C-alpha positions as CSV (number, residue, x, y, z in Angstrom):
1,M,101.9,101.8,79.6
2,A,104.7,99.5,80.7
3,S,106.1,97.0,78.3
4,S,104.6,93.5,78.6
5,L,106.7,90.9,80.4
6,V,106.8,87.9,78.1
7,T,105.5,85.0,80.2
8,R,102.9,82.4,79.9
9,R,100.9,84.3,82.4
10,S,100.9,87.6,80.5
11,V,97.4,88.9,80.8
12,L,97.6,92.0,78.6
13,G,97.7,89.4,76.3
14,G,107.4,87.0,123.5
15,V,104.2,85.3,124.7
16,T,102.2,87.1,127.5
17,A,99.1,85.7,129.2
18,L,96.4,88.2,128.5
19,A,92.6,88.4,128.4
20,A,90.9,87.2,125.3
21,T,87.4,86.7,124.0
22,L,85.3,86.5,120.9
23,G,84.1,90.0,121.5
24,L,85.7,93.2,120.1
25,D,86.9,94.6,123.4
26,G,88.9,91.7,124.7
27,K,87.6,92.0,128.3
28,A,87.3,88.3,129.4
29,L,89.5,85.5,130.5
30,G,91.1,83.7,127.5
31,R,94.1,82.3,125.9
32,A,97.7,83.5,125.8
33,T,98.5,86.2,123.3
34,K,100.3,85.2,120.2
35,T,103.2,87.6,119.6
36,L,105.1,88.2,116.4
37,T,107.0,90.9,114.5
38,L,106.5,92.0,111.0
39,V,109.3,93.9,109.3
40,A,108.4,96.0,106.3
41,A,111.4,96.5,104.1
42,P,112.8,96.5,100.6
43,G,113.7,93.1,99.2
44,R,114.0,91.0,96.1
45,S,111.8,88.2,94.9
46,L,111.6,85.9,91.9
47,V,108.2,87.1,90.9
48,A,108.2,86.3,87.2
49,G,110.1,83.0,87.5
50,A,113.1,81.7,85.6
51,P,114.6,82.7,83.2
52,H,113.7,86.2,84.3
53,P,115.7,88.1,86.9
54,D,114.3,88.7,90.4
55,T,112.3,91.8,91.1
56,A,113.0,94.6,93.6
57,V,110.0,94.6,95.9
58,W,108.7,95.9,99.2
59,C,107.7,93.1,101.5
60,F,106.9,91.9,105.0
61,G,109.3,89.5,106.6
62,G,111.6,89.4,103.6
63,Q,109.1,87.5,101.4
64,V,106.3,88.0,98.9
65,P,103.6,87.7,100.0
66,G,104.3,88.3,103.7
67,P,104.2,85.5,106.2
68,E,100.9,83.8,106.5
69,I,99.5,84.5,110.0
70,R,97.4,81.7,111.5
71,V,95.6,82.0,114.8
72,R,92.6,80.3,116.4
73,Q,89.2,81.9,116.7
74,G,89.1,84.0,119.9
75,E,92.8,84.2,120.2
76,R,94.5,87.5,121.0
77,I,97.4,88.6,118.8
78,H,100.1,91.1,119.3
79,V,101.9,92.2,116.1
80,R,104.9,94.6,116.3
81,V,105.4,96.2,112.9
82,E,108.9,97.6,112.2
83,N,109.2,100.0,109.3
84,R,112.4,99.8,107.3
85,L,110.9,101.3,104.2
86,P,112.0,104.7,102.9
87,E,108.6,106.2,103.7
88,E,105.8,106.0,106.3
89,T,103.5,103.0,106.4
90,T,100.7,101.3,108.4
91,V,99.1,97.9,108.5
92,H,95.3,97.3,108.0
93,W,93.9,93.9,109.0
94,H,91.4,93.6,106.2
95,G,88.0,92.1,107.2
96,I,88.9,91.5,110.9
97,R,86.6,93.3,113.2
98,V,89.3,95.1,115.2
99,P,88.9,98.0,117.7
100,N,89.2,101.3,115.8
101,A,92.6,102.2,117.2
102,M,94.0,99.0,115.6
103,D,92.6,99.5,112.1
104,G,95.8,100.9,110.5
105,V,94.4,104.0,108.7
106,P,96.9,106.8,108.7
107,H,95.9,109.9,110.6
108,L,92.4,108.6,111.1
109,T,93.1,105.8,113.6
110,Q,96.9,106.2,114.1
111,Q,99.9,108.2,113.1
112,P,101.8,106.6,110.3
113,I,104.8,104.5,111.2
114,A,107.8,106.6,110.3
115,P,111.0,104.9,108.8
116,G,112.9,103.3,111.6
117,E,110.0,103.3,114.0
118,T,107.6,100.6,115.2
119,F,103.9,100.3,116.1
120,D,102.2,97.6,118.2
121,Y,98.9,96.2,117.0
122,E,97.0,94.1,119.5
123,F,93.5,92.7,119.1
124,T,91.3,89.6,119.5
125,C,90.1,87.7,116.4
126,P,86.4,87.3,116.8
127,D,85.6,85.6,113.5
128,A,87.0,82.4,112.0
129,G,87.8,82.8,108.3
130,T,90.1,84.0,105.6
131,F,91.4,87.6,105.9
132,W,94.5,89.5,104.9
133,Y,96.8,92.4,105.8
134,H,98.2,95.3,103.8
135,P,99.2,99.0,104.2
136,H,96.8,101.9,104.0
137,Q,99.5,104.5,103.6
138,R,99.8,105.2,99.9
139,S,98.4,101.8,99.4
140,H,98.1,102.1,95.6
141,E,101.9,101.9,95.4
142,Q,102.8,100.0,98.6
143,V,100.5,97.1,98.0
144,E,101.5,97.0,94.3
145,R,105.2,96.7,95.4
146,G,104.4,93.5,97.3
147,L,103.2,94.5,100.8
148,S,100.4,92.1,101.6
149,G,99.9,88.8,103.4
150,A,97.2,86.3,104.4
151,F,95.7,86.2,107.8
152,I,93.9,83.0,108.6
153,V,91.7,82.6,111.7
154,E,91.0,78.8,112.2
155,E,87.7,77.4,113.4
156,A,87.7,75.6,116.8
157,V,87.0,72.4,114.9
158,P,88.8,72.3,111.5
159,M,86.9,71.4,108.4
160,D,87.3,67.8,107.4
161,V,89.5,68.1,104.4
162,D,92.8,66.5,103.3
163,R,94.5,69.8,102.7
164,D,93.9,73.5,103.6
165,L,95.6,75.8,101.1
166,T,95.8,79.5,100.6
167,W,96.2,81.3,97.2
168,L,97.0,85.0,97.5
169,L,96.4,86.2,94.0
170,D,98.1,89.3,92.7
171,D,99.1,90.9,89.5
172,W,102.2,92.9,88.7
173,R,103.0,95.5,86.0
174,L,106.5,94.4,85.0
175,M,109.0,95.6,82.5
176,H,111.1,93.3,80.3
177,D,113.8,93.2,83.0
178,A,111.2,92.1,85.5
179,S,111.3,95.4,87.4
180,I,108.0,96.9,88.5
181,S,106.9,99.7,86.3
182,S,107.1,103.0,88.1
183,D,104.0,104.6,86.6
184,F,102.0,104.4,89.8
185,G,98.8,106.5,89.9
186,N,98.9,107.7,86.3
187,M,95.7,109.4,85.3
188,H,94.7,106.8,82.7
189,D,94.7,104.1,85.4
190,V,93.1,106.4,87.9
191,S,90.2,107.4,85.7
192,H,89.5,104.0,84.2
193,S,89.7,100.6,85.7
194,G,92.8,101.1,87.9
195,R,96.2,99.6,87.6
196,L,96.0,96.2,85.8
197,G,99.3,94.3,85.7
198,N,100.7,92.0,83.0
199,T,101.9,89.1,85.2
200,V,99.6,87.2,87.6
201,T,101.1,85.3,90.6
202,I,99.8,82.8,93.1
203,N,101.5,83.4,96.5
204,G,104.1,85.7,94.8
205,Q,105.1,83.4,92.0
206,V,104.2,82.5,88.5
207,R,103.0,78.9,88.9
208,D,102.7,76.2,86.3
209,T,101.1,73.5,88.3
210,L,99.4,72.7,91.6
211,P,100.3,69.0,92.4
212,V,97.2,67.2,93.6
213,R,96.2,63.6,94.3
214,A,93.1,61.8,93.0
215,G,90.4,61.5,95.5
216,E,91.6,64.2,97.9
217,R,89.4,67.1,99.2
218,I,91.0,70.5,99.4
219,R,89.9,73.6,101.1
220,L,91.2,76.4,99.0
221,R,91.3,80.0,100.4
222,L,91.3,82.5,97.6
223,I,92.4,86.1,98.3
224,N,92.5,88.8,95.7
225,A,95.3,91.1,96.7
226,A,95.6,92.9,93.4
227,N,95.2,96.7,93.1
228,A,92.5,96.5,90.5
229,R,92.2,93.2,88.7
230,I,88.9,91.3,89.1
231,F,89.4,87.5,88.8
232,G,86.9,85.1,87.3
233,L,88.2,81.6,88.0
234,E,87.0,78.5,86.3
235,F,88.2,75.1,87.5
236,K,87.9,72.9,84.3
237,D,86.0,69.6,84.8
238,H,85.8,70.2,88.6
239,A,82.9,71.4,90.7
240,P,84.0,73.9,93.4
241,W,81.7,74.7,96.3
242,I,81.8,78.1,97.9
243,V,81.6,77.7,101.7
244,A,82.7,81.3,102.8
245,R,82.8,84.8,101.4
246,D,85.1,87.4,102.9
247,G,85.8,85.0,105.8
248,Q,82.1,84.6,106.7
249,P,80.4,81.2,106.2
250,V,77.7,80.9,103.6
251,E,75.4,78.0,102.6
252,P,77.6,75.8,100.4
253,H,76.8,76.4,96.8
254,A,78.2,76.1,93.3
255,P,79.3,79.5,91.8
256,E,77.1,81.1,89.2
257,D,78.0,79.9,85.7
258,G,80.8,77.8,87.4
259,R,83.0,80.9,87.8
260,I,84.2,82.4,91.0
261,V,84.4,86.2,90.7
262,L,86.6,88.1,93.1
263,G,87.0,91.8,93.0
264,P,90.0,93.4,94.7
265,A,90.2,92.6,98.4
266,M,87.5,90.0,98.2
267,R,88.0,86.4,99.3
268,A,86.3,83.0,98.9
269,D,86.8,79.7,100.6
270,I,86.0,76.8,98.3
271,V,85.9,73.0,98.7
272,L,87.4,71.2,95.7
273,D,87.1,67.5,95.3
274,M,89.9,66.0,93.1
275,D,87.8,63.8,90.9
276,G,90.3,63.4,88.1
277,R,92.5,60.3,87.5
278,P,96.2,59.8,88.2
279,G,98.3,61.5,85.6
280,E,95.7,63.9,84.3
281,R,95.9,67.7,84.2
282,F,93.2,70.3,84.3
283,Q,93.4,74.0,83.7
284,V,92.3,76.7,86.1
285,L,91.4,79.7,83.9
286,D,90.8,83.4,84.6
287,T,88.1,84.4,82.1
288,F,86.8,87.6,83.6
289,Y,88.1,90.0,80.9
290,Q,86.7,89.1,77.6
291,G,89.5,88.8,75.0
292,F,92.2,88.6,77.7
293,E,91.5,85.1,79.1
294,Y,94.5,83.1,80.3
295,R,95.5,79.9,82.1
296,L,96.4,80.6,85.7
297,V,97.7,77.2,86.7
298,D,97.1,73.5,86.0
299,L,95.8,71.0,88.6
300,A,98.4,68.2,88.0
301,Y,97.4,64.8,89.3
302,G,100.3,62.6,90.5
303,D,100.6,58.9,89.7
304,E,99.6,57.8,93.3
305,P,96.4,55.7,93.6
306,P,93.3,57.7,94.6
307,T,92.8,58.3,98.3
308,R,89.2,57.3,97.9
309,P,86.9,56.1,95.1
310,S,86.7,58.5,92.1
311,K,83.6,60.8,92.1
312,I,82.3,59.4,95.4
313,S,79.3,61.4,96.5
314,R,80.3,63.6,99.5
315,S,78.3,66.3,101.1
316,V,79.8,69.7,101.8
317,P,79.0,70.8,105.4
318,R,78.3,74.3,106.3
319,L,80.9,76.1,108.4
320,P,79.8,77.3,111.9
321,A,78.5,80.9,111.9
322,N,80.5,83.7,113.4
323,P,79.2,85.9,116.2
324,L,77.7,88.7,114.0
325,S,74.8,90.8,115.1
326,E,71.8,90.2,112.8
327,P,70.4,93.4,111.4
328,D,66.7,94.2,111.9
329,I,66.0,95.1,108.4
330,A,62.3,95.9,108.9
331,H,63.2,98.6,111.4
332,A,66.6,99.7,110.0
333,R,67.4,103.2,109.1
334,R,68.2,103.7,105.5
335,H,70.7,105.8,103.6
336,E,71.7,106.2,100.0
337,I,75.3,106.3,98.8
338,V,76.0,107.3,95.2
339,L,79.3,106.6,93.5
340,G,80.3,109.1,90.8
341,G,83.0,110.2,88.5
342,G,85.6,108.5,86.3
343,M,86.1,108.5,82.6
344,M,82.8,108.4,80.7
345,G,81.0,109.6,83.8
346,M,78.6,112.5,84.2
347,M,80.4,114.3,87.1
348,R,81.1,117.9,86.2
349,S,82.0,119.1,89.8
350,A,82.3,117.8,93.3
351,I,83.0,119.0,96.8
352,M,86.7,119.1,97.7
353,D,88.0,120.5,101.0
354,G,84.5,121.8,101.8
355,R,83.9,123.7,98.6
356,T,82.4,122.9,95.2
357,V,85.0,122.9,92.4
358,D,84.9,122.0,88.7
359,M,86.4,118.9,87.1
360,R,89.5,120.7,86.0
361,T,90.3,121.7,89.5
362,L,89.6,118.2,90.8
363,M,91.9,116.6,88.2
364,H,94.6,119.2,89.0
365,N,94.4,117.7,92.6
366,G,94.5,114.1,91.3
367,L,90.8,113.6,92.0
368,V,88.3,112.1,89.6
369,W,85.9,110.1,91.8
370,A,83.4,111.0,94.5
371,I,81.0,109.5,97.0
372,N,77.7,111.5,97.5
373,G,79.3,114.3,95.5
374,V,82.4,114.5,97.8
375,A,85.9,113.8,96.4
376,A,88.0,112.9,99.4
377,K,91.6,113.9,99.9
378,G,93.6,112.0,102.5
379,H,92.0,109.9,105.1
380,V,90.5,112.5,107.5
381,H,87.4,114.4,106.6
382,E,83.8,115.0,107.6
383,P,81.9,111.7,107.8
384,L,79.6,110.7,105.0
385,L,77.3,109.2,107.7
386,T,77.0,109.3,111.5
387,L,75.4,106.1,112.8
388,E,74.0,105.3,116.2
389,R,75.8,102.4,117.9
390,N,73.9,99.1,118.0
391,R,71.3,100.3,115.5
392,S,70.5,98.5,112.3
393,Y,71.1,100.2,108.9
394,V,70.5,99.5,105.3
395,L,72.7,101.3,102.8
396,E,71.7,101.5,99.2
397,L,74.8,101.7,97.1
398,I,74.4,103.1,93.6
399,N,77.2,102.9,91.1
400,D,76.5,105.8,88.8
401,T,79.8,105.3,86.8
402,A,81.0,103.3,83.9
403,W,83.4,101.2,85.9
404,P,83.2,98.5,88.6
405,H,83.8,99.3,92.2
406,P,84.5,96.8,95.1
407,M,83.2,98.8,98.1
408,H,84.8,97.9,101.4
409,L,83.6,99.0,104.9
410,H,86.1,98.8,107.7
411,G,85.3,97.4,111.2
412,H,82.1,95.6,110.2
413,S,80.7,92.8,108.1
414,F,77.4,93.3,106.3
415,R,74.7,91.2,104.6
416,V,74.1,91.8,100.9
417,V,70.3,91.7,100.8
418,S,69.6,92.8,97.3
419,H,71.3,93.3,93.9
420,N,69.7,95.5,91.3
421,G,66.4,95.4,93.1
422,S,66.3,91.6,93.4
423,P,66.8,89.8,96.7
424,T,70.1,87.9,96.9
425,R,69.9,84.1,97.0
426,H,72.4,83.6,99.9
427,R,72.2,86.9,101.7
428,E,75.9,86.5,102.2
429,W,77.9,88.3,104.9
430,V,80.9,90.1,103.4
431,D,83.0,93.2,104.0
432,T,83.5,94.1,100.3
433,V,80.7,94.2,97.7
434,L,81.4,94.4,94.0
435,L,79.3,96.8,92.0
436,H,79.6,96.6,88.2
437,R,78.9,99.6,86.1
438,R,75.5,101.2,86.7
439,E,74.6,98.5,89.3
440,R,73.1,99.0,92.7
441,A,73.0,96.9,95.9
442,E,71.5,97.0,99.4
443,I,73.7,96.1,102.3
444,A,72.5,95.7,105.9
445,F,74.4,95.6,109.2
446,V,74.4,96.6,112.9
447,A,76.7,99.5,113.6
448,D,78.2,97.8,116.7
449,N,81.8,98.8,116.4
450,P,82.4,102.4,117.5
451,G,84.8,104.8,115.7
452,D,85.5,106.5,112.4
453,W,85.6,103.8,109.8
454,M,86.8,104.0,106.2
455,F,84.4,103.2,103.4
456,H,86.1,103.1,100.1
457,C,86.6,101.5,96.7
458,H,89.2,98.8,96.9
459,I,90.5,99.6,93.4
460,L,93.3,101.4,95.1
461,E,93.7,104.0,92.4
462,H,90.1,104.9,92.7
463,Q,90.4,105.3,96.5
464,A,93.5,107.5,96.1
465,A,91.6,109.7,93.6
466,G,88.6,110.5,95.8
467,M,86.4,107.4,96.1
468,M,86.5,107.1,99.9
469,G,84.8,108.4,102.9
470,T,84.3,107.9,106.6
471,I,81.3,106.3,108.4
472,R,81.2,107.3,112.1
473,V,79.7,105.0,114.7
474,T,78.9,106.8,118.0
């Protein structure tokens, strides 16, 4: 285990006119393509803040997090990724329903980008919402070193708010000299809850305050870019309304118990009315891990007079729906997916490379997790499921382990229709669903995006150690 960094946030304690459309194939008249270049390279960043030294990182565009990409819904984007890292990489556009060849999964959808080489990603953004980007090549280390960034797709008509802000949340395992601990993928992390850091950042920095003004309304886009940390955020004496999950609109509602829970890779858009008075401060707390609660940041009200009367009653409008195909649950085909393994699990053997092997052999190969009894190595393997294109499916996900798993499906969004046998209140569309220990959930979707798609735990150490598979849509 790395030494704790002593901080207040210690928590171990060229544009071309092309076709564009809202569809996935991009075959229609549309807007000009937005073109940009992302350079992945080593760099340095003041992660821990003064008086600590800066930290050697890997980053996009020379910054942590990488540049926030903003496009309009239906816009087509061309991103050239240049690799100046000492190893191969890719970029995955998390939550965006891209064509399979643009999904950024090494060897499955593309060859990795070698050092000194480039790769061109081009796709249309069909859904408005909050998304993000990160590597899928050795992601448990590359993401942890700082390779991630926000990807915002704006609605045609912006939400009526005073400010639209993004918080990309991350945690870092830092040594006393603010360097990143090099114990990536150690077996303790892999077999337990994944790599939890000791320093939490908002947009790559340890923050003390968020300056706000009394009476203003903020849209706050929350992105969990951590390898393994689950966030449970409480906004003291404020009443956030959740308006989107994983980029997809939901009926505006207050979070359960007043706490916004985000597993790795999950996002939430919230509306926050600043009902405090000039000069006041209110804490934003992360209380997910009992005994390890901490103050993330303070909402710090300036001395300016309120923009509108305090505590004025204002409704929170629902965001317009995205063009998702509604699953026909009554006629859907059903499949069961069981998650197994890990410390305190009952798994004694699993299929590896097509043959059944015991736990000792699995561990010798760095594998301790399985899906439907298969511990996956690499990204290319026989699919867990083969689904017929444009059919509806319900997958029952069963977490038969002692640890939480945020399960992410590439290329699709899905409705969460039940949790532990009970119908969900909001039937939210998401791309990642968090299953706590021994929990189960039913998800429903139309398999309308052809290709081989990763389905995996987004605790990146769990993914690397076997908890991933492929779902084929033909």
